[in-house]
C-alpha positions in Angstrom: 0.0 0.0 0.0 1.2 3.5 -0.8 1.4 6.4 1.6 -2.1 7.7 0.7 -3.6 4.3 1.4 -1.9 4.1 4.8 -3.3 7.5 5.6 -6.8 6.4 4.8 -6.4 3.3 6.9 -4.9 5.4 9.7 -8.0 7.6 9.9 -10.5 4.7 9.8 -8.5 2.7 12.4 -8.6 5.8 14.6 -12.4 5.9 14.4 -12.9 2.2 15.3 -10.3 2.6 18.1 -12.4 5.5 19.3 -15.5 3.4 19.4 -13.8 0.6 21.3 -12.1 2.8 23.9 -15.3 4.8 24.5 -17.3 1.7 25.4 -14.5 0.2 27.6 -13.8 3.4 29.5 -17.5 3.9 30.4 -17.8 0.3 31.7 -15.0 1.0 34.2 -16.4 4.4 35.2 -20.0 3.3 36.0 -19.6 2.8 39.8 -18.0 6.3 40.1 -20.9 7.8 38.0 -23.5 6.2 40.2 -21.7 7.4 43.4 -21.5 11.1 42.3 -24.8 11.5 40.5 -26.9 9.3 42.9 -28.3 7.1 40.2 -30.4 4.1 41.0 -29.4 0.7 39.6 -32.1 1.0 36.9 -30.8 4.4 35.8 -27.2 3.1 35.7 -28.3 0.2 33.6 -29.9 2.6 31.1 -26.6 4.5 30.8 -25.3 1.3 29.1 -28.6 0.2 27.5 -29.1 3.5 25.8 -25.9 3.2 23.9 -26.6 -0.4 22.9 -30.0 0.5 21.7 -28.8 3.4 19.6 -25.8 1.4 18.2 -27.6 -1.8 17.5 -30.9 -0.3 16.5 -29.6 2.0 13.8 -26.6 0.0 12.5 -28.4 -1.5 9.6 -29.9 1.9 8.6 -26.5 3.5 9.0 -24.9 1.0 6.7 -27.4 1.6 4.0 -27.2 5.4 4.4 -23.5 5.1 3.6 -24.3 3.5 0.3 -27.1 5.9 -0.6 -25.7 9.3 0.6 -22.0 8.9 0.4 -19.6 7.0 2.7 -17.2 10.0 3.3 -20.1 12.4 4.0 -21.8 10.0 6.5 -18.5 9.3 8.2 -17.6 12.9 8.7 -21.2 14.0 9.7 -21.7 11.3 12.4 -18.1 11.6 13.7 -19.0 15.2 14.4 -22.2 14.2 16.2 -20.2 11.6 18.2 -17.8 14.3 19.3 -20.5 16.8 20.4 -22.6 14.3 22.4 -19.6 12.7 24.0 -18.8 16.1 25.3 -22.4 16.7 26.4 -22.2 13.4 28.4 -19.3 14.8 30.3 -21.2 18.0 31.2 -24.4 16.1 32.3 -25.8 17.0 35.7 -28.8 14.8 35.6 -29.2 11.1 34.9 -31.6 11.7 32.0 -29.1 14.0 30.3 -26.4 11.3 30.5 -28.8 8.6 29.2 -29.8 10.8 26.2 -26.2 11.7 25.4 -25.3 8.0 25.4 -28.2 7.1 23.1 -27.3 9.7 20.5 -23.6 8.7 20.8 -24.7 5.1 20.0 -26.7 6.3 17.0 -23.7 8.3 15.8 -21.5 5.2 16.1 -24.1 3.2 14.2 -23.8 5.4 11.2 -20.0 6.1 11.5 -18.8 2.5 11.9 -20.3 0.9 8.8 -19.4 4.0 6.7 -15.8 3.5 7.8 -15.8 -0.2 7.1 -17.3 0.3 3.6 -14.6 3.0 2.8 -12.0 0.3 3.4 -13.8 -2.4 1.4 -14.3 0.0 -1.6 -10.9 1.8 -1.4 -8.7 -1.3 -1.2 -8.6 -4.0 -3.9 -10.3 -7.2 -3.1 -7.7 -9.8 -2.1 -4.5 -9.6 -0.1 -4.5 -5.8 0.1 -8.1 -5.6 1.4 -7.5 -8.5 3.7 -4.5 -6.8 5.2 -6.3 -3.6 5.7 -9.3 -5.3 7.4 -7.1 -7.3 9.7 -5.2 -4.2 10.8 -8.6 -2.5 11.2 -10.0 -5.3 13.4 -6.8 -5.4 15.5 -7.1 -1.7 16.2 -10.7 -2.2 17.3 -9.7 -4.9 19.7 -6.8 -2.7 21.0 -9.2 0.1 21.6 -11.4 -2.0 23.9 -8.4 -3.5 25.8 -6.6 -0.2 26.2 -9.8 1.5 27.2 -10.1 -0.8 30.3 -6.9 0.5 31.7 -7.2 4.1 30.5 -10.7 4.2 31.9 -9.5 3.2 35.3 -6.8 5.8 35.2 -9.1 8.6 34.1 -11.8 7.6 36.6 -9.3 7.9 39.4 -8.9 11.6 38.4 -12.6 12.4 37.5 -15.1 10.2 35.7 -16.0 13.1 33.4 -12.7 12.7 31.6 -14.0 9.3 30.3 -16.3 11.5 28.1 -13.9 14.4 27.5 -11.0 12.2 26.3 -13.0 10.9 23.3 -13.8 14.5 22.4 -10.1 15.2 22.0 -9.5 12.0 20.0 -12.6 12.6 17.8 -11.4 16.1 17.0 -7.9 14.8 15.9 -9.5 12.1 13.7 -12.0 14.6 12.2 -9.1 17.0 11.2 -7.1 14.1 9.7 -10.2 12.7 7.9 -11.0 16.0 6.1 -7.7 15.9 4.3 -7.0 12.1 3.9 -10.3 10.4 3.1 -11.0 10.1 -0.6 -14.0 12.0 -1.8 -15.0 9.3 -4.3 -18.0 9.5 -6.7 -21.3 10.9 -5.5 -23.8 8.0 -5.3 -26.6 8.1 -7.9 -29.9 9.1 -6.5 -32.6 6.5 -6.9 -35.6 7.6 -9.0 -37.8 5.8 -6.5 -36.6 7.8 -3.5 -35.6 6.5 -0.1 -37.4 3.5 1.4 -38.6 5.3 4.5 -41.1 2.5 5.3 -38.4 -0.1 5.4 -36.1 2.1 7.4 -38.7 2.8 10.1 -39.9 -0.8 10.4 -36.4 -2.5 10.5 -35.0 0.1 12.9 -38.0 -0.3 15.2 -37.8 -4.1 15.0 -34.1 -4.1 15.9 -34.5 -1.6 18.7 -37.3 -3.7 20.2 -35.4 -6.9 19.7 -32.2 -5.6 21.4 -34.3 -4.0 24.2 -36.3 -7.1 24.9 -33.1 -9.3 25.1 -31.1 -6.7 27.0 -33.8 -6.1 29.6 -34.9 -9.7 29.9 -33.1 -10.3 33.2 -34.4 -7.0 34.7 -38.1 -7.1 33.9 -41.0 -9.6 34.0 -41.6 -12.3 31.4 -44.8 -10.7 30.1 -43.0 -7.4 29.3 -40.2 -9.4 27.5 -42.6 -11.5 25.5 -44.6 -8.4 24.5 -41.5 -6.6 23.4 -40.1 -9.5 21.4 -43.6 -10.1 19.8 -43.8 -6.5 18.7 -40.3 -6.8 17.2 -41.3 -9.9 15.2 -44.4 -8.1 13.9 -42.3 -5.2 12.7 -39.8 -7.6 11.1 -42.7 -9.2 9.2 -43.9 -5.8 8.1 -40.4 -5.0 6.9 -40.1 -8.1 4.8 -43.5 -7.4 3.1 -42.4 -3.8 2.4 -39.1 -4.8 1.0 -40.6 -7.3 -1.4 -43.0 -4.7 -2.8 -40.5 -1.8 -2.8 -39.0 -0.7 -6.1 -35.8 0.5 -4.3 -35.7 -1.6 -1.0 -33.5 -0.5 1.9 -32.3 -4.1 2.1 -32.2 -6.3 -1.0 -33.5 -9.6 0.4 -31.5 -11.5 -2.2 -28.4 -10.5 -0.3 -29.4 -12.9 2.4 -29.1 -15.8 -0.1 -25.4 -15.5 0.2 -24.6 -18.5 2.4 -21.1 -17.2 3.4 -22.5 -13.8 4.5 -25.3 -15.4 6.5 -22.9 -17.9 8.1 -20.4 -15.1 9.0 -23.2 -13.1 10.7 -24.5 -16.1 12.7 -21.0 -17.0 13.8 -20.3 -13.3 14.6 -23.4 -13.1 16.8 -22.5 -16.3 18.7 -18.9 -15.3 19.1 -19.8 -11.8 20.4 -22.3 -13.4 22.8 -19.6 -15.6 24.3 -16.9 -13.0 24.3 -18.8 -10.2 26.1 -20.7 -12.7 28.4 -17.4 -14.1 29.6 -15.9 -10.7 30.2 -18.9 -9.7 32.3 -18.7 -12.8 34.5 -14.9 -12.4 34.9 -15.3 -8.8 36.1 -18.0 -9.8 38.6 -15.9 -12.6 39.9 -12.8 -10.5 40.3 -14.5 -7.5 41.8 -17.4 -8.8 43.8 -16.0 -12.1 45.0 -12.2 -11.5 45.1 -12.5 -7.8 46.0 -10.1 -6.6 43.3 -10.0 -2.9 42.5 -11.2 -1.5 39.1 -7.7 -0.8 38.0 -6.4 -4.3 39.1 -9.3 -5.9 37.2 -8.5 -3.9 34.1 -4.9 -5.0 34.2 -6.0 -8.6 34.7 -8.1 -8.4 31.5 -5.4 -6.6 29.6 -3.9 -10.0 28.4 -6.9 -10.3 26.1 -5.5 -7.2 24.3 -2.8 -9.3 22.7 -5.2 -9.5 19.7 -4.3 -5.9 18.9 -0.7 -7.2 18.1 -1.6 -10.6 16.6 -4.5 -9.5 14.3 -2.3 -7.4 11.9 0.8 -9.6 12.2 0.0 -13.3 12.7 -3.5 -13.6 11.3 -2.7 -12.4 7.7 -0.1 -15.1 7.4 -2.5 -17.8 8.7 -5.3 -16.6 6.4 -2.9 -16.7 3.4 -1.9 -20.2 4.2 -5.1 -21.8 5.5 -7.9 -19.6 4.3 -10.5 -17.6 6.3 -12.8 -20.5 7.2 -10.1 -22.6 8.9 -8.7 -19.6 10.8 -12.1 -18.7 12.0 -12.8 -22.2 13.1 -9.5 -22.3 15.0 -10.3 -19.1 16.8 -13.7 -20.5 17.9 -12.1 -23.7 19.2 -9.6 -21.6 21.2 -12.4 -19.5 22.6 -14.2 -22.6 23.8 -11.0 -23.9 25.4 -10.5 -20.5 27.1 -13.9 -20.6 28.7 -13.5 -24.2 29.7 -10.2 -23.5 31.5 -11.9 -20.7 33.5 -14.6 -23.0 34.8 -12.7 -24.4 37.9 -12.6 -21.0 39.4 -12.5 -20.8 43.2 -12.4 -18.2 46.0 -8.5 -18.3 46.1 -7.7 -19.1 42.5 -4.4 -17.5 41.5 -4.1 -15.2 38.5 -1.5 -17.5 37.1 -4.2 -20.1 36.6 -6.5 -17.5 35.1 -3.9 -16.0 32.7 -4.1 -18.9 30.1 -7.8 -18.2 29.6 -7.2 -14.5 29.0 -4.4 -15.1 26.6 -6.2 -17.8 24.7 -9.3 -15.5 24.4 -7.1 -12.7 23.0 -5.7 -15.2 20.4 -9.2 -16.4 19.6 -10.4 -12.9 19.0 -7.5 -12.1 16.7 -8.2 -15.3 14.6 -12.0 -14.9 14.4 -12.9 -11.2 14.3 -10.9 -10.0 11.3 -11.5 -13.0 9.0 -15.3 -12.8 9.8 -15.2 -9.2 8.6 -13.5 -10.4 5.4 -16.0 -13.2 4.7 -19.0 -11.0 5.5 -18.0 -8.4 2.9 -16.2 -10.6 0.3 -17.8 -10.7 -3.1 -20.5 -8.1 -2.2 -21.2 -5.5 -4.8 -19.7 -2.1 -4.1 -23.1 -0.4 -3.8 -24.0 -2.8 -1.0 -20.7 -2.8 1.0 -22.2 -0.4 3.6 -25.2 -2.6 4.0 -23.0 -5.8 4.4 -21.0 -4.0 7.1 -24.1 -2.9 8.8 -25.5 -6.4 8.9 -22.3 -7.7 10.5 -22.0 -5.1 13.1 -25.7 -5.5 13.9 -25.0 -9.2 14.5 -22.1 -8.3 16.8 -24.2 -5.8 18.8 -27.2 -8.1 19.1 -24.9 -11.0 20.1 -23.3 -8.9 22.8 -26.7 -7.9 24.2 -27.9 -11.6 24.0 -24.7 -12.8 25.8 -24.9 -10.3 28.6 -28.6 -10.9 29.1 -28.1 -14.7 29.1 -25.2 -14.8 31.6 -27.0 -12.3 33.9 -30.1 -14.4 33.9 -28.3 -17.7 34.5 -26.1 -16.2 37.2 -29.2 -14.8 39.0 -31.1 -18.1 38.9 -28.1 -20.3 39.9 -26.9 -18.1 42.8 -28.9 -19.3 45.8 -27.3 -17.2 48.5 -24.6 -14.7 49.3 -21.8 -17.0 50.5 -18.6 -17.4 48.5 -19.6 -20.9 47.5 -23.1 -19.7 46.3 -21.5 -16.9 44.3 -19.0 -19.3 42.7 -21.8 -21.7 41.8 -23.6 -18.9 40.0 -20.5 -17.8 38.1 -19.7 -21.4 37.0 -23.3 -21.9 35.8 -23.1 -18.6 33.8 -19.8 -19.6 32.2 -21.6 -22.4 30.4 -23.3 -19.7 28.3 -20.2 -18.5 26.5 -18.8 -22.0 26.3 -22.0 -23.2 24.6 -22.1 -20.2 22.3 -18.5 -20.9 21.2 -19.2 -24.6 20.5 -22.3 -23.8 18.5 -20.4 -21.2 16.5 -17.7 -23.7 15.8 -20.2 -26.2 14.4 -21.8 -23.5 12.2 -18.3 -22.4 10.9 -17.4 -26.1 10.2 -20.4 -26.4 7.8 -18.6 -23.8 5.6 -15.6 -26.1 5.4 -17.7 -29.1 4.4 -19.5 -27.0 1.7 -16.2 -25.7 0.4 -14.8 -29.2 0.1 -17.9 -30.4 -1.6 -17.7 -27.6 -4.2 -14.0 -28.3 -4.7 -14.8 -32.0 -5.4 -17.6 -31.1 -7.8 -15.3 -28.7 -9.7 -12.6 -31.3 -9.9 -15.0 -33.9 -11.2 -16.3 -31.5 -13.8 -12.9 -30.7 -14.9 -12.0 -34.3 -15.2 -15.1 -35.0 -17.3 -14.4 -32.0 -19.5 -10.7 -33.0 -20.1 -10.0 -34.7 -23.4 -9.5 -38.4 -23.1 -6.7 -40.3 -24.8 -8.1 -43.0 -27.1 -6.1 -46.0 -28.1 -6.5 -47.7 -31.4 -6.8 -51.5 -31.1 -3.7 -53.3 -32.0 -4.0 -56.0 -34.6 -1.4 -58.6 -35.0 
């Protein structure tokens, strides 16, 4: 890649790093925010839920908007919104102000992230160059989350408001660089049929209700959860009907016939569910049972951040040698081993025994995340790259919400008391959620290998049948 290409990648990596570090720093700062602002547990939960709803709910719409209205334009616009509302979150004096700021910040990330991804997939030639760019991009995203855990602890020890002000400074630097480095590209052609507002409203509403129902399942009654999920399904059904009748659909349903894309999204959902569910349980175990400080917990999880080093260095070599499907499967198997090794946790388990799980999980993330991004966007038409990226990130976000809700529910049901043994029993039961998710994801990923082998065999047989055969004349004595 030339200097210009590296400049583009630098800006986009900065944006995905910003998104990762923003989420991680807030996770660490939540106890301090509740202490100073006097928030109830429900209000504190909404500080996180609001971002997840905005991010997950508008991601698909954000991806399509990048295709329709221009990737560079959407990236710059929503990066500016992200900057402004992150700053407003730091100035919040009431709980509702903080919740509103986090929701809009999540919406901004939902438009900015798929726009950035689609700039990569349309600016770099499909093949080794694009693969390298995507693996560097995914490694930076992982590094942002890992570094954010530590930086968030340091900033919170000064003042939790710096958790919001620091992203403002980083956003401003990225925005200045983006204005000069990002390619303008061609203006997208306006559809004569206009924008599919009906599809946009129904699918966004359906995803918001789906994420809300899953994310709040462990905090509300069963009737409320069933009603929310039922309303989501009705909106999804309305969306499918509208898309079939629309002359210019928001989401071309034929895209979902791409088996590799669907498989990548299913695996991404399950992988995110296990990854974030495990981290949630690990944090509870270290802080609530072991009494570790926020900063000590952050450093304990820092080993997972090895993916920021391995994703752009080791993973490209493995992908070049073994292919995306095998590398993804290897990452999922390592994730399952990581969760299994953490199962024998106890009240006095040393960090030396926990460290292999953290290290293996970082390696698993480096092997799975980047190649999943490649598979989910490979072979997709340029005018649908934003949509493909939006689908993948929607799957990741929904998977994270599903994993967090599942481990929270299992932990609550399995914890019968407040003694250390009771707490450990609850944590162990909850750890089976990420373990199960990783194993199912591995099975789904393995189906891709079987299909690939089958197609290879068919092609070989066809080539053999088509090859000219050598005939021998009978020999007469």
